ROSE-518952 format. One line per field, with one value per residue (C-alpha): z, x, y; residue number from 1; residue in three letters. Coordinates in steps of 0.5 Angstrom, whole numbers, plus 500, padded with zeros to 3 digits. Last residue first. Example, Ala and Ser with C-alpha at 12.3 -4.5 7.8 and 13.67 -1.06 7.14 Angstrom:
BEGIN
pz [514  516]
px [527  525]
py [498  491]
i [2  1]
aa [SER  ALA]
This chain:
BEGIN
pz [728  721  722  715  716  711  709  705  700  697  690  686  682  681  689  693  696  702  705  712  714  721  722  721  714  707  701  697  697  692  689  688  687  681  679  684  681  685  690  693  700  703  710  714  712  706  701  695  691  686  685  682  687  693  696  697  699  698  702  702  707  711  717  720  722  719  722  717  717  713  706  702  702  697  697  690  685  678  673  668  661  655  648  641  636  631  627  620  617  622  619  623  621  626  625  633  635  629  624  623  626  627  631  636  639  646  649  656  659  667  672  677  675  672  675  671  664  663  656  651  647  642  639  643  645  650  655  651  654  651  656  653  646  643  651  654  659  666  666  666  669  663  662  655  652  645  640  635  627  625  629  633  631  635  636  641  643  649  657  659  653  652  646  644  640  635  633  626  622  619  623  630  633  639  647  652  660  665  671  676  677  674  667  666  659  653  646  640  633  628  628  622  615  610  615  614  610  612  607  604  601  594  589  582  579  572  572  565  560  553  548  541  536  532  531  530  536  542  546  553  556  563  566  573  573  580  583  590  587  580  580  586  581  579  583  578  583  583  580  575  572  570  574  570  566  562  555  557  550  553  560  562  566  567  565  565  560  562  557  557  554  556  561  565  570  565  565  560  558  552  549  549  542  540  542  542  545  551  557  562  569  572  577  578  584  587  594  596  597  599  592  587  583  576  570  566  560  560  553  549  543  536  532  527  526  534  536  542  547  554  558  560  565  570  575  577  584  586  579  575  571  566  561  554  549  553  549  549  544  542  535  529  524  525  531  536  543  548  555  559  559  559  553  547  541  544  549  555  561  565  563  570  572  579  582  588  592  598  601  608  607  609  604  605  600  597  592  592  587  584  586  586  579  580  574  571  570  563  563  561  554]
px [141  141  138  136  135  131  133  129  131  131  135  129  125  130  128  134  132  138  140  143  145  146  150  150  151  147  150  143  139  132  129  122  123  128  134  139  137  140  143  149  152  158  158  154  152  150  148  145  138  136  129  122  116  115  120  120  126  127  131  137  142  137  140  142  135  131  129  127  126  119  119  124  119  121  116  113  113  111  117  118  114  118  116  120  121  126  124  120  121  124  131  133  137  141  143  142  148  152  150  147  141  138  131  130  123  121  115  114  109  108  109  113  114  120  125  131  133  140  143  147  149  153  153  149  142  139  133  129  122  115  110  107  110  117  120  126  129  127  121  125  132  137  136  137  137  134  137  133  135  130  124  124  117  111  107  110  106  102  103  109  113  121  125  132  136  141  148  153  147  148  144  146  145  141  141  136  138  132  129  124  121  127  129  137  136  132  134  133  135  135  137  135  138  138  141  139  143  149  151  158  161  163  169  170  177  180  188  189  187  190  187  189  191  187  179  174  169  171  165  167  162  160  156  153  149  147  144  145  147  148  141  144  148  155  161  167  173  177  184  182  176  181  188  194  199  203  203  197  193  187  185  178  172  167  159  157  152  147  146  139  138  146  144  140  144  148  154  157  163  165  172  175  176  183  189  195  198  193  194  189  189  182  176  169  165  159  156  152  154  150  149  154  154  159  155  161  159  165  164  169  166  169  168  173  180  181  186  184  189  188  194  200  205  206  200  199  195  197  199  205  206  202  206  207  208  204  198  191  186  180  179  182  177  170  166  167  171  168  171  168  174  180  182  186  189  194  197  194  199  197  190  190  183  180  173  169  174  171  170  171  175  181  180  178  180  174  175  169  170  164  157  160  163  168  168  175  173  177  183  181  181]
py [111  115  122  125  133  138  145  150  155  161  162  166  162  155  154  151  144  143  136  135  129  126  120  112  111  113  111  113  118  118  123  127  135  133  137  133  126  121  124  120  121  124  124  129  136  141  136  139  139  143  147  147  147  142  137  129  126  118  114  109  106  102  098  104  105  111  118  123  131  133  136  140  146  152  158  158  163  161  160  166  164  165  169  170  174  176  182  181  188  193  194  200  206  210  217  219  214  212  207  200  197  190  189  184  182  179  177  175  170  171  166  170  177  180  185  182  181  177  179  175  178  182  189  193  196  191  192  196  196  195  197  203  204  203  204  207  202  202  197  190  191  190  197  200  207  208  212  215  217  211  210  203  198  198  192  187  181  180  179  183  186  186  190  187  192  191  193  193  190  183  179  176  169  170  170  171  170  170  173  174  167  163  162  160  160  163  162  166  163  169  176  180  181  187  192  199  204  209  214  213  219  219  218  217  217  218  218  220  224  227  231  232  238  242  241  236  234  229  226  223  219  216  211  210  203  201  208  211  218  220  223  228  232  230  234  235  235  242  242  248  243  238  237  239  235  240  243  247  249  250  250  247  249  244  244  236  234  229  223  219  212  211  205  209  213  217  222  226  230  234  234  241  243  245  249  244  238  239  235  233  229  227  228  226  227  223  227  221  213  207  205  208  202  203  200  197  202  207  211  214  218  221  227  228  231  232  226  223  220  216  215  211  212  217  215  222  223  230  234  235  228  224  220  222  216  211  212  209  210  215  215  219  221  218  215  210  208  203  202  196  192  196  200  197  202  202  197  197  196  202  205  210  208  209  207  208  212  214  221  223  229  225  220  212  207  203  198  194  188  184  187  194  194  200  204  205  213  215  218  225  226]
i [381  380  379  378  377  376  375  374  373  372  371  370  369  368  367  366  365  364  363  362  361  360  359  358  357  356  355  354  353  352  351  350  349  348  347  346  345  344  343  342  341  340  339  338  337  336  335  334  333  332  331  330  329  328  327  326  325  324  323  322  321  320  319  318  317  316  315  314  313  312  311  310  309  308  307  306  305  304  303  302  301  300  299  298  297  296  295  294  293  292  291  290  289  288  287  286  285  284  283  282  281  280  279  278  277  276  275  274  273  272  271  270  269  268  267  266  265  264  263  262  261  260  259  258  257  256  255  254  253  252  251  250  249  248  247  246  245  244  243  242  241  240  239  238  237  236  235  234  233  232  231  230  229  228  227  226  225  224  223  222  221  220  219  218  217  216  215  214  213  212  211  210  209  208  207  206  205  204  203  202  201  200  199  198  197  196  195  194  193  192  191  190  189  188  187  186  185  184  183  182  181  180  179  178  177  176  175  174  173  172  171  170  169  168  167  166  165  164  163  162  161  160  159  158  157  156  155  154  153  152  151  150  149  148  147  146  145  144  143  142  141  140  139  138  137  136  135  134  133  132  131  130  129  128  127  126  125  124  123  122  121  120  119  118  117  116  115  114  113  112  111  110  109  108  107  106  105  104  103  102  101  100  99  98  97  96  95  94  93  92  91  90  89  88  87  86  85  84  83  82  81  80  79  78  77  76  75  74  73  72  71  70  69  68  67  66  65  64  63  62  61  60  59  58  57  56  55  54  53  52  51  50  49  48  47  46  45  44  43  42  41  40  39  38  37  36  35  34  33  32  31  30  29  28  27  26  25  24  23  22  21  20  19  18  17  16  15  14  13  12  11  10  9  8  7  6  5  4  3  2  1]
aa [GLN  VAL  VAL  ILE  GLU  MET  ASP  SER  TYR  THR  GLY  ASP  CYS  SER  SER  THR  TRP  ARG  PHE  VAL  TYR  ILE  GLY  SER  THR  LEU  SER  THR  ILE  THR  THR  THR  ALA  SER  SER  PRO  THR  THR  ILE  THR  ALA  PRO  THR  GLY  GLY  ILE  GLN  SER  TRP  THR  GLY  ALA  GLY  THR  ALA  VAL  MET  THR  THR  THR  ASN  ILE  ALA  SER  CYS  ILE  TYR  GLN  ASP  PRO  GLY  ALA  ASN  PRO  VAL  SER  TYR  PRO  LEU  THR  GLN  GLN  ASN  GLY  ASN  LEU  PRO  LEU  ALA  THR  PHE  TYR  LYS  GLU  SER  GLY  ALA  ASP  CYS  ASN  TYR  GLU  PHE  VAL  SER  PHE  TYR  TYR  ASN  THR  GLY  ALA  ALA  LEU  GLY  THR  VAL  THR  VAL  PRO  GLY  ASN  SER  ASN  ASN  PHE  VAL  VAL  PHE  GLU  GLY  ALA  ASP  LEU  THR  ASN  GLY  ASN  GLY  PHE  ILE  THR  ASN  GLU  SER  TYR  THR  SER  ASN  ASP  SER  PRO  ILE  GLU  THR  ILE  VAL  SER  GLY  ALA  LYS  VAL  VAL  VAL  ILE  ARG  LYS  SER  GLY  ASN  GLY  ASN  THR  TRP  ASN  ILE  ASP  MET  GLN  ASP  CYS  ARG  VAL  ASN  SER  PHE  ILE  ILE  ASN  ARG  SER  GLN  THR  THR  PRO  ALA  ILE  CYS  VAL  PRO  ILE  GLY  LYS  VAL  SER  PHE  ASP  ASP  MET  ARG  TYR  SER  GLY  GLY  GLY  SER  ALA  SER  VAL  PHE  LYS  PHE  GLU  LEU  ASN  SER  VAL  GLY  GLU  ALA  GLY  ALA  PRO  LEU  SER  ILE  ALA  THR  GLY  GLY  ASN  VAL  LEU  LEU  TRP  ASN  THR  ASN  ALA  TYR  VAL  ASP  THR  LEU  ILE  VAL  PRO  ASN  TRP  THR  ALA  GLY  GLY  ASN  SER  SER  TRP  PHE  PHE  ALA  PRO  VAL  ILE  GLY  THR  ALA  THR  PHE  ARG  GLU  GLY  TRP  SER  VAL  THR  ILE  ASN  LYS  PHE  GLY  VAL  THR  SER  LEU  ASN  ASN  ASN  PHE  VAL  LEU  THR  SER  THR  GLY  ASN  SER  GLY  CYS  ASP  ALA  ASN  ASN  ASN  GLY  SER  SER  GLY  THR  TYR  GLY  SER  SER  PRO  SER  THR  GLY  ASN  THR  LYS  TRP  LEU  THR  GLY  VAL  GLY  SER  ALA  ILE  TRP  GLY  THR  PRO  PHE  ALA  PRO  ALA  VAL  PHE  GLY  ASP  PHE  ASN  GLN  THR  TYR  LEU  ILE  VAL  GLN  GLY  ASP  SER  ILE  ILE  ALA  LEU  PHE  MET  ALA  VAL  SER  PHE  ASN  LEU  ILE  TYR  LEU  LEU  LYS  THR  MET]
């Protein structure tokens, strides 16, 4: 009997080897290292007559992928079964195929092969082509992998069974392998911890902590929450200038479509509350699978626009080495002329200046909104 499928328990250890045709090895077993009649964990032999057992006396060879060591063997003087019930997961895979090497010692009854996706409650027979009385090791089914029906795809407990009927000779199998083609599935964890920074009247920076998707889109809307969600298999073009990217719905613009933030969104209106949603997704362009449940949401208001005013020029006596500057709006003070003085609180519209000496000083109040500025002069006489 073929070398039984050593079933990969997806939740414990994933053995994934990419094959040239896009398939992935989900599980493989060559029975090496097991002394007759022992089998790997999960394989159970039962029945009457000569039961299934491991056999190290006839190494497999003669086909691509042969292990050249132990194999599974069943004499055919009674009906016996070999079941693998370790629950192989095919979640995330399609086009499930099975293959193994086989050898007959004499003309006899070919074991029947079955699969189950419900814990063995229902066993589904598989039709395949075998070669009788072959003295050399050959791949089962004439060298063509056995394709299982769609019911074997995306299940968490795929099991297999071999049933050997009475007859002459014995049947041996080796290098049992199950393969599948990955399908893209949506992420399961959304982004979190949205952060707004460098907020001005016409732009702001947005950053976040990624979820478990390979990429994500950021959607922005002015004045109210985002109500639409992205559609699977749809690619949304980004544009960091608000109003220029693709939309989910009217007014809901995509400003980011990539892996990692942050993103600087420009083209915003002053004094306006903007709402943001971040949607995780996987898969290539045109095949996107979005995670739309409970996306990361947040909102931030831009600064109101105001013309910066640094206040009137000042004239003070040289006996005074400190004064107070009073500007309007939000911004930052800087010194652009005169001997160095000390600005006590540069980010405050009202702040004191110290360490003044005789001379002419120029201070600039730069708007946090759009970078425009206003200068004022202090003359110390």
